[in-house]
N, C-alpha and C positions, 0 to 999 in steps of 0.2 A: 815735559819738565821732568827733570831730575829730582829726584826725592833724597839721594845719599850724596853728599858734597864732602869732599877730604878736608876743607877748611872755611869757615864762615867769613874769612878775609876776602874770598874772591867773589862775595854778594856785590852788586851794584850799589851805589849810594843809597837809592830809593828803598831798600830793603835792610839797611845797615841796622845792626844791631843798637837798641836804645840803650842808654847809658846805665838804666837800671830796669833789668825785667820785673822786679817787684813793683816799680812805680806804673810801668805799663799794665800789669796785672790789676793794680789798684784802681787805674783809672777806668779800665773796662768794668770792673765791678761797681765803680761809681756811676757810671752812665746807666748801667744795668739797673740799679737800684733806682735812679731817677725815673726810668722809664717805668718802671714797675709801681713806684708811687704815684705817677700820673694815671697810669691804667687802674689801679687798684685803690687809689686812695682821692685824688683830685676829681676825677669823673665820678665815681661814686656820690662823693661829697657835694658835688653841684647837683647831681639828680635829687638826692634827698632833700637839698636846701631849697630847690626850685619845685619839685614836685612834677616837673613838666615831662609829659610823656613824648613831647616832640624831641626834648634834648636826649630823651633816654632811647628813642628810636633812632636818632642820628648816630648815638654812641654804638648802637647795637650793628646798625648797617655797616658803620666804620670797621668794627672788628670782623664782620664777614668779609667785606672787602679785602681787609688784610690778608686773610688766608688766600683770598683769590689771586691778590696780586703776587702774593708770596710764591704760591704755585706755579702760576704761569711764569714767573721769573726763573723757577727751576728748569723748564723745559725750553723756553725762549731765550732767556738772558745766559744761563749758565750753559746748556746743551747747545744753544744757537739754532733751535728749529722754531721758525715763525709759526705759531698757531692762532688763528682768528676765529676759533670756533668753541672757545674755552667755556663761553656762557652755555653751551649745549651740555657738558658734563656736570656743570651748576645746576641745570635744570634736572638731569637724570637724578642726580643725588636727592633734590628736593622732592620729587615725584616718589622716589623709591622710598623715602622716609614718611612722605604723606600716606601713600597707599597701606606700608607695612603698619601704620600705626592705627588708621582708619579702618580698614579692611580686616586685619588680622589681629589689631589689639596689642601689637608688640610694644613693649616699653622703650624709651628713649635710648637706655644703655645698649638695646640690641640694634633699633634703627639708625643710631649715628654710624656706628663701624659698617653696617650692613649698606647704608648709603654711599659711602666711600667705597666699599669692595665692588658693589654694582657698577658704579661710574668707572672704577679701574678696570673692571672687567670689559666694558664697552670700548674704553680706551685702549686695552689690549686687542680687541677686534678691530678696531680702526688703525692701530699701529701696524699691525702686521704686514697689510698689503701697501702701505703709504711710506714706511721708513726708508725706502731707497728712493724716495723722492727727494729733490734738494730745492732749496732755496723757494723761490716764488711758487714752484709746483707744489710744494708740500703745504704751502699757505692756502693755495686754491683749494687743495683737497681737504684741509680742515675747514675751510668756509663752507664748501659743498655739504660736508658730514654734519656741520652744526645747522644748516638749513634744514636738511634733511630730519635731524633729529627734532627740531622745532615743529615741523609740518606734521611729524607724528603726535608731538604732544597735543597739536591744536586739533588734529583730526580722529584719533583714536578715541573716540567719544566713552565706548564702553567701558574703557581701561581709566582714562584720565579726565572725563567729562569735557572734554574739548574746550571752548572758551569760555565755559561757566567755572571752571577751574575746581579745586577743591577746598571744601570747608571744613570747620570743625577739627582742625588738626590739634591735638593734645599739646599741652605746652612740656616744657623741658622738666623731667622727673627722675630723680636719682636716689634709689634706695629709701624710697618713701618721702624725699624731700621734694616739694613742687614749686617750679619758678613761677608764682602767680603775681609777683609784683614786678614793677618795672625795674628796681633796682636788682632782684635776684635774677632776672632774665639776662640783664647786662652782665652781671658778674659771671653767670655760668658760660655765656658766649666768651667772655674776656679771658677766663681761665683756659677755655678750648683753643682759642685763637693764640694765646702765649705757648701752649705745648705744642701746637701745629708749627710756629714759626721756630721754635726751639729745635723740633726734630729736623726741619729743613735746614736749619743753620747747621746742625751736626753733619747733614748730608752734604751741603755745599762747601764747607770748609773742612774738607777730608781729602785723601788720597782718590776717594771716588769722584768727589767734585773736580778734583785737578783733571781726571781722565776725561770729566764731562767737557771742561773748558777746552781740552785737546781736541776733542770733536769738534767743538764750535770754531777753533781755529783754522784746522786742516785736517779733516776726518781721513783723508788719504794717506797722510803722513802718519796719524794715529794707529790706521790700520796697519801699515807697514811696519810699525814698532810692536806689533802684537795684541793692540787692542781690539777687542770684539766689537765693533762699531754700531752694527745693527742691533746686538743684543742691548748695548747700553742706551742706545736712543729709546728702544722699545721700553726698558725699564724706568728711564726718567719721564716718558709720556705717561705710563702706568702711575708712578708716583705722583704726578702732577694732576691727573684726573682723580685720583683717589681724594686728595686734599679738596679739589673742588667739588666732589659728591660730599664731603663733609659740610663744607660751607652751604651747600643747598639743604642739607638736613637741618642745620641751624636755622636757615631762613624758614623752613615749614614750621619748625616748633615755637617759633618765636612770633611769626606772624600769625599762625592759625589759617592762613589761607595763601595758596598760590594759585596762578594762572600761566598759561605759555607766554604771555606777553612780558612776564619777568625775565625770560630767557632769550630774548630776540638779539640778532646780529649786533645791534648798538651796545649790548651789555658787554659783548667780546671786546667791542673798540674801546670801552669805557676802562676795561680791566687791562688791555695793552697799553693804553694811554698812561696809566698809573705806572706801570713798569718802565715806559720809555720817559716819564717826567722825572721817577725817582733814580732812575739809573740802571741801565741793562746790566744785568749779571750781579747787581748789586742786593743782597738781601734786604740791608736796612734802607736802601733807597727805595725798594718795592713797598716796605711798610711807610714810611714818609710819604710817598706817591699818594697810595691809597688814602692814607689820612688827608692829604692835600687836596684831592679831587672829590672826596666826599665832604669834607668841613666847608672848603672855601664857597662852594655855591650855596651853602645854606647860611654862611656867614654874610653874603652879599643879597640875601634876599630881600632887605630892605628896600634895594634901589629897583625892584622890580623887573621890567623887562629888559633892563641894560645889564642884568647880572652875567647872562649867558656869554654877552660881549666882553664883559670884563673877564669871565673865567677863560674865554678864547683867547684874549689878549695875553692874559697872565701866562698861559700855557705856550703861546707863541714865543714869548719873551724869555720864559724859563729855557726853552729848548735852543733859541738863539743865542742866549747868553752863557747857558750851561748845556752844551750838545753832550755831555756825557752823563747828564742827569744832575740831581741836586746832590745825591751821595754815591759819586762815581765808583764804579767796580775797582778800581786801582787804589782808591783811598782806603775802601772797604777792606780789601785783601792785605794791604799793608798795615792797616790798624790790629787784624787779627794776628798776623805774623809778628808784629812787634809785641802783642799782647802775649803770645805764646812763646816769648823769644827762649824761654827755657829749653824748648826742643832742640835748640842748637847744640847744648851741652852735651858733652860725650856720656852716652850710656855706660853702665858698668860693663858691657860687653865690649866696649872699643869702638863702636860704631856711632859715628856723628849722624844726628838725624835732621830733617827740616826741607825747607823748599829753597828752591835755586830761582 
């Protein structure tokens, strides 16, 4: 994908410049404000009005899975590496935060990044020998590693307490402020989730993100063009596992209890389903897919045993009717390009910039 083009007029119609770049930027700001108003306005108001711990827990879980879905989209959707062991790194982050806080008494401000870094380090160790694998072979490798990590969490009783799990994990605390209430826990998780999604957004919609998409489309062609394919794949995997570890730390500090069953293979499949239903390669799609897969089963709880049939049917129909996802990558990229259409204007140095 070329980034320097001589004339914006050579663009295909799908990426034609909007009539007004200011209007598109205004629309982007509008939807951003709407989203933030829902996350930090409507949901907290509902939690406060109802006083429902059930509603608060759903909201917290949704925010945690937004991070997980967005992080898996980075490696599977953007870089094109199918990982089906993501829950293992989620578990590593959760146990790292739990052990650092209960055994060593470290505060949340330390355990949160430490959990991400430990998960990223394990991800690096996993990526080094597996990144030369392609397609289904890489997927099977991540499946095996995920199951291996689950077995370690289950059987290393001296460290993880095995199936008994770890209890008494302290709540989120920042600079003397402690998240003891339902609303404060949700707000803390929501702020961190928004920051994580913003960072992944900046990575995805950049020249670095373009390089990752080039790997996904044809890694041999990307290699011939001078892109260090293996290095970029390892970096993408490390970034993805870092955010999975952060999500695990949030789970530990908001639930006060974790056990190996929270990080089984089916959790990895659930996270992957969020990415697929939302739209492979689309960060907004990953967010919408996470919210959809968490909220829908709870919204259908009144129909009892039939709810999972309804959820399965809804997923089937969404994939059948929207094979590219609820918010496809193409639409997402087109929106970003139009929103940043000013990038096509000639800079003071005389070089036109933008995407082709």
